C-alpha positions in Angstrom: 8.4 148.4 99.8 11.7 146.6 99.1 13.6 148.4 96.4 13.1 147.0 92.9 15.6 147.9 90.2 14.2 149.1 86.9 16.5 149.7 83.9 15.3 152.4 81.4 17.1 152.5 78.1 16.0 155.7 76.3 18.1 157.9 74.0 15.9 161.0 74.3 17.0 162.8 77.5 13.6 164.4 78.3 11.8 161.1 77.9 14.3 159.3 80.0 14.0 161.9 82.8 10.2 161.7 82.6 10.3 157.9 83.1 12.8 158.2 85.9 10.7 160.7 87.8 7.5 158.7 87.2 9.0 155.4 88.3 10.8 156.9 91.4 7.5 158.3 92.5 6.1 154.8 92.4 8.9 153.6 94.7 11.2 152.0 92.2 14.9 152.4 91.9 15.7 153.6 88.4 18.8 153.2 86.3 19.2 155.2 83.1 21.1 154.3 79.9 21.1 156.3 76.7 21.9 153.4 74.3 21.3 149.7 74.0 25.0 149.0 74.4 25.2 151.1 77.7 22.0 149.4 78.9 23.4 145.9 78.4 26.6 146.8 80.3 24.4 147.9 83.2 22.3 144.8 82.9 25.3 142.5 83.1 26.4 144.2 86.4 23.1 144.7 88.2 20.1 142.5 88.9 17.0 144.1 87.2 13.4 143.0 87.6 12.3 144.8 84.5 13.8 146.6 81.5 12.0 149.4 79.7 13.6 150.1 76.4 13.0 152.5 73.4 12.5 150.5 70.2 14.1 152.9 67.8 17.6 153.9 68.8 20.9 154.2 66.9 23.1 151.2 67.3 21.5 148.4 69.3 17.8 148.8 68.9 15.0 147.7 71.3 14.3 144.4 69.6 18.0 143.5 69.9 18.0 144.6 73.6 15.0 142.4 74.2 16.6 139.4 72.6 19.8 139.8 74.5 18.2 140.5 77.9 16.0 137.4 77.7 18.9 135.2 76.5 20.8 136.2 79.6 17.9 136.1 82.1 14.6 134.8 80.9 12.6 135.8 84.0 13.3 139.6 83.3 10.2 141.4 82.1 11.0 143.6 79.1 8.7 146.5 78.2 9.3 148.4 74.9 8.5 152.0 74.2 7.0 153.1 70.9 5.1 156.1 69.5 1.3 155.7 69.7 1.1 155.9 65.9 3.5 152.9 65.5 2.1 150.3 67.9 2.7 147.7 65.2 6.4 148.2 65.6 6.2 146.6 69.0 5.1 143.3 67.5 8.6 142.1 66.6 9.8 142.8 70.1 6.8 140.9 71.5 7.7 138.0 69.2 11.1 138.0 70.8 9.6 137.7 74.2 8.9 141.3 75.4 6.1 141.4 78.0 4.4 144.5 76.7 4.7 148.1 75.5 4.0 151.7 76.6 3.4 154.5 74.2 4.5 158.0 73.5 3.3 160.5 74.6 3.6 158.9 78.0 0.6 158.2 80.2 1.6 157.7 83.8 -1.4 155.5 84.5 -0.5 153.2 81.6 3.2 153.0 82.7 2.1 152.1 86.3 -0.3 149.4 85.2 2.0 147.8 82.6 5.0 147.8 84.9 3.0 146.4 87.8 1.8 143.4 85.7 5.3 142.9 84.2 6.8 142.8 87.7 4.1 140.2 88.8 5.3 138.1 85.9 8.9 138.5 86.9 8.4 137.5 90.5 6.1 134.6 89.5 8.8 133.2 87.2 11.5 133.8 89.8 9.5 132.0 92.4 9.0 129.0 90.1 12.7 128.9 89.3 13.7 129.1 93.0 11.2 126.2 93.8 12.8 124.0 91.1 16.3 124.9 92.3 15.5 124.2 96.0 13.7 121.0 95.1 16.8 119.9 93.1 19.2 120.9 95.9 17.1 118.9 98.4 17.7 115.6 96.7 20.9 116.1 94.8 24.6 116.1 95.9 25.9 119.5 94.7 29.4 118.2 93.9 28.6 115.1 91.8 25.0 115.7 90.7 23.9 112.3 91.9 21.1 111.8 94.5 22.0 112.4 98.1 21.6 110.3 101.2 18.5 112.2 102.4 16.7 111.2 99.2 17.9 107.6 99.6 15.9 107.3 102.8 12.8 108.1 100.9 13.5 106.3 97.7 14.5 102.8 98.9 11.5 102.4 101.3 9.2 103.4 98.5 10.8 100.8 96.3 10.5 98.2 99.0 6.8 98.9 99.4 6.4 98.5 95.6 8.4 95.3 95.4 6.3 93.7 98.2 3.2 94.2 96.1 4.7 92.8 92.8 7.0 90.2 94.4 10.0 91.5 92.6 13.7 91.9 93.6 16.1 94.8 93.4 19.8 94.9 94.4 22.2 97.5 95.8 25.9 98.0 95.3 27.8 99.9 98.0 31.0 101.2 96.5 34.0 102.8 98.2 36.9 104.4 96.4 40.1 102.7 97.6 42.8 104.9 99.2 40.8 108.1 98.5 42.3 110.0 101.4 45.8 109.2 100.1 44.8 110.4 96.7 43.4 113.7 98.2 46.6 114.2 100.3 48.8 113.6 97.3 46.9 115.5 94.6 44.9 118.1 96.5 41.2 118.4 97.3 40.3 119.9 93.9 41.7 116.8 92.2 39.8 114.7 94.7 36.5 116.5 93.8 37.2 116.0 90.1 37.8 112.3 90.7 34.4 112.0 92.4 32.7 113.8 89.5 34.4 111.6 86.9 33.6 108.5 89.0 29.9 109.3 89.0 29.9 109.9 85.3 31.5 106.5 84.8 28.8 105.0 87.0 26.0 106.7 85.0 27.5 105.6 81.7 27.7 102.0 82.9 24.1 101.6 84.2 20.6 101.4 82.8 18.3 104.5 82.8 16.2 102.8 85.5 19.1 102.4 87.9 20.0 105.2 90.4 23.1 106.5 92.0 23.4 108.0 95.5 26.3 109.6 97.3 26.2 107.7 100.5 29.3 109.2 102.2 32.5 111.2 101.4 33.9 108.7 98.8 31.1 106.1 99.2 28.3 105.5 96.7 25.2 103.4 96.7 23.8 102.1 93.4 20.3 100.9 93.1 19.7 98.2 90.5 16.1 97.9 89.6 14.6 94.4 89.1 18.0 92.8 89.5 18.9 89.5 91.2 22.1 88.7 93.0 23.9 87.0 90.2 23.2 89.7 87.7 24.2 92.5 90.2 27.5 90.9 90.9 28.2 90.9 87.1 27.3 94.6 87.0 29.6 95.4 90.0 32.5 93.5 88.4 31.9 95.4 85.1 32.0 98.7 86.9 35.1 97.7 88.9 36.9 96.7 85.7 36.0 100.0 84.0 37.3 102.0 87.0 40.6 100.0 86.7 40.8 100.9 83.0 39.7 104.6 83.2 40.6 105.9 86.6 43.8 106.6 88.6 42.4 104.5 91.5 40.3 101.4 92.2 37.1 100.6 94.0 35.7 97.9 96.4 32.1 96.9 96.4 29.5 95.0 98.4 26.4 93.6 96.8 23.0 92.6 98.3 19.5 91.9 97.1 16.0 92.6 98.4 14.2 90.7 99.9 16.9 87.9 100.2 19.4 89.9 102.2 17.1 92.3 104.1 13.5 93.4 104.5 14.2 97.0 105.3 16.6 99.7 104.2 18.7 99.6 107.4 18.9 95.8 107.4 19.8 95.5 103.7 22.4 98.3 103.8 23.9 97.0 107.0 24.5 93.6 105.4 25.9 95.1 102.2 28.2 97.3 104.3 29.6 94.1 105.9 30.2 92.7 102.4 32.0 95.9 101.5 34.1 95.7 104.6 35.2 92.2 103.7 36.2 93.4 100.2 38.3 96.1 101.9 39.8 93.8 104.4 40.8 91.1 101.9 42.8 93.3 99.6 40.5 96.0 98.1 39.8 96.3 94.4 37.2 93.5 94.6 33.5 92.7 94.8 32.0 90.8 97.7 28.3 89.7 97.9 26.2 89.2 101.0 
């Protein structure tokens, strides 16, 4: 099996060695710590699938370890150790999020079953977290946090299909940051990245919740304005342009177009709006042109 790291925090040396031998015989890689403080130092430097911790220790006790571990990495399964006569003492740790407990004197079969189930929980939670992360990465631009061009090709056609049924309009703004290459060359790529992030925040703060922002190219963004006609969208574009003038060390140019007036498909609509943006760039920049 692929090696799985298990952290054992136990201040009694003979108990720690018993757990180490038992877990190694099951195929796990075991790390030992004799105090809560030492255990947390190891936890901060090594990825552990599960932590097995004694409840009653000098200094940082098992409840505090449980709380700290789950605060740092919620998908880690924590198992607490308690004497058989004091099972009730495990309740506080369980309330803090511990998965389960094992009792002293140790029973190897109990250890194996509890740990196996704890690891199943860990890998299930890890899988769900990874799915969410990959789903997020597949539609979001990692630098700015806005939607990416891949998602645009799904989003706009779906909106077109909906608008056909309800006979409504939407508009798009295609925005380009003026002289962005010059800004990058003068200030460095880190400053350029920060400008892109701040620009997207300004866009978000300027729009309604139902509107969407896509990173269309390097310094080019497409804004989708839901249920918006041409006249209203030009007003929005001018407002955004003026805010950029006030708040940013650069300016923007924008093209504006409306569905279905200016295009019946994504490619047709974006193509015409791109031409409007080109006119804005060619006639002096820092302006808005509509299809």
